[in-house]
N, C-alpha and C positions, 0 to 999 in steps of 0.2 A: 505494500500499500504505500502511494506517495501522499504526505499530507502537506497541505498548502495553507500558509497564513494569510488570511483576507481580513482586511481592517474594516471596520464599521463606526459610526459615530457612537453608538452605544457599548462599544466593546468589540473584541476581536475574535475571528474564529478560526479554528483550525478545521479544515475540511480534508475528505479524502477526494483527489483530482478526479479520479475516476467516476466518482458518485455525481459529478454535475452533469447536467441534462440539458441545461439551456442557460443563455445570457440575455436579459432585456434591460433597457432603458429604464430606469426608475425615476423617483423624484429628486429635485435639487441636486442633478449632476451624479446621482447615484446609481448602481447597477443592481438589479434583481437577479439574483442566482438560484436557479430552479436544482433542486437537489432531488434525487430519486428515493423516492419514499418518504419525503418529509416535505414541509413548508418551505418556501422560497425564503432566501435570505437578502437582507439590503445591505450591501457593501459600498464603500466609498470608490470613487473612480468611475472610469468609462468602460463599458463593455469590451472594448479594446484592450485596455490596460489591465482588466480582470483576467482577460484570456491569456494575455501575456505571462502573467504570474501562474497560471495554472498550468501553461504549456512549459515554462521555464524551469518552475518549482520542484 
């Protein structure tokens, strides 16, 4: 399993990169991260920057 740290305004998340199903633009320049079997997470950054973290992490 490859864990990636994603920052949010309410706290940080450690997610398993292979469990990310989709990325979508959220509110106020944030990104919604769709997780397999879970509710979406709202994290800071654009979908492109989050995708870079997921792929490089």
